[in-house]
Phi, psi and omega in degrees: 000132180284152173241162176287159185292318185228142180234161177220163178289129180286341185081003180240117190305316187278357177252324178077221184280148177227162177306146188301328184266008177266165178231154169253133189206138176297149181305326187302334180276358181250005181255148180266350174203167182299144178294138176233173175218180181279184184295147176262046177216164178257111179285171174278124180271143182231165184290319180232133180172207181276131178303142183225106187259141168246193184295335178287354175279356175258113180232125180053039175079010180229156175281135180240119182259343181297124179074012183283168177293155179230146178231169182283162175300322181296313179295319179300318179297320178296315184292331179294337179295336180256325194215108179250115181269130182232162177301139181080000169290165178242132174252136183226132175291132180239000178221133179069292180261061182297132177098350173293127189226142174206145175272143177281119183241013181247157181264340184283160183279145172204165178246162178236158180263170188297333178292352179255136173259141179258119181246130181243100181296145172278107188287354172282343183246330185206141177280155179297323182295315179293319178305314181294313182299320180295320179296338179270359179281158178297329182294315179294320180295320177296318178297318178297321179297320179297324183274354184275161169251152182230105173244249174285337176209165179281137177219145171232132185280161180287347174274339179268331180305315181294350179276352177299129182276136176252149170244118185221150166287146178293334186274127175297325180297318180291321175301317180296318179297318179297315180297318179297318178300314181291326175304313183292311184292318180291329176296320177297316180294318180300323179292321176297316178297317179299320178299317181292324178292323176295325178295320177299320178298320179295321177298317179297319178296322179296317177297316179300318181295320179297314181295312181301316180298315186292321185271354177243331182242347183083187183243005175255107185290348185261000183287142176297146184244162174222153180277131180278339186081003179252119189304312185285344182262323178069223181271147174229163178306142187301326183272000179278156177260138173258120188214147176292151182305325181297342180275350183238355181203166173254166188237143175229132175267127181289133177213014176297143193263005184292146181249170183305317185282000176258000181284145181246159175279341175218148180180184184277334184226143177287125183267107182268072182276136186309317182297343179257321187289328184290352181267354184232162175259340183215133173265107180235201184292344179278351178273104192245063177231128189222162168223166180255191194302330186296342180262000185291131171224126181300327182287348185250013183289135177244130182243167178307134178092351177285158181238126180263133179242126178284118186255353178222136183206151176279345176235143181296332182293326182277346182294127181088002176304138183243151184225133178267131179270103186249057178220154179270338178277169188277136172252159175239131186278125176275174180291172180066021180220159173232153184240134173256120177254106186292141170282109188298342178277347183247322188213140174284136184302319181289326176294320177299319179298311180297322177297326182294345181291346176258001179292320189307320183295337175275317182294328180294339176292334181269358188301133173241159180109166179249294179273337176233128183254148178204162171225167183259163179295332178295327177293320180298324183290344180275348183292137176266149176232138175272121194239101176281172174302152185304318180298321179289325176303316181295323177295319179295318178301314180299317179299312181298315182296321180295311182294318182290329178296322178295319179291320180299323179296317178293323178296318181296319177298320180292319177298319178298321179293321177299318178299317180295319178295321179294318178296320179296320179301311180296318180297319180297313178302314184296318181292321183288315185282357174246009173079011178288335177238133181271130175249127181252000000 
């Protein structure tokens, strides 16, 4: 990587030296108008209307309008009196997700909510592309952290955002060249990351196929088969039993009342709160959410080998997600979930869990609701399970765990590579926009 011929002290400790012809300057001198934000009220959201973005509308450094909130023309007109978003403006998260940044690249009108700050670069001094890239550098993020307050969440005020120091070339042409270089290089890195993410999806599909095959067809390809008469299940080994779920386990509907903000890092009982369980496949010692005695209900006890089923979800894909309870201490079941307690004389808990991975496609057929989907416990009881002898169930569990462990190892390596590529992307941006690397 080339360096510039001459450097000077930037006067900023965490940046160090910069190219001799570059300047360090607070953001406020690079804006054409005062920073504004969206309304500090909650409008009425409607199915069709003007897009209304908050900080969650910035994903991977870009604005995402798909599935976003919508507001009426009347509310949009009111909000425009304070805050008019235009193409090439910069949006920055100033609450909770401080430092999330994206350039406006669309021509249509939309409004923003108060967690977003609207920055309008002075294009006589700095290009929007360079302005955006610098805000995405580690140096800008570190500076924003210094200027932030930390209470229940991180916040940076609109009077402090303009104090973020920029390092820029005086020449608009050089800024443009740098932005073009970063456009090209980050696109190459993004494509590599996308390839690795697609590989992760393939690994997940491979695991799903292994589980589905093992719990419906077994692991002996030469065993005689019989037709179940159930379209989605097809044939199963001739000596296996086909039985409704109600024949191999009992059911518990979750109704414990603890909320997210009542969870503890230590306590007497593992708190199986819906907002936490739907994100994992197994509750083990790494699941560190607890409650104390006041929440105990004998009817809500979860024991080792039980299977938790997510019965309410904001996405149809998460509905019916299952979780294996792999702990010896007692858990308490939260709402929006159902519990399968296996009859140990009929079914192995881990085999029941692996079998439950094929339940969602059936349960989703029963889904009711528009923005929140759910099914009833009566629907769960109609599900059929293919049930081999207990000894064979344990063999199948061992086979699945062995095969999936090999895939998990490959997935972990791929995730590490994605992390390294993401870190390299940020480091490259940071080095270029502070002049550590020369772009010609």
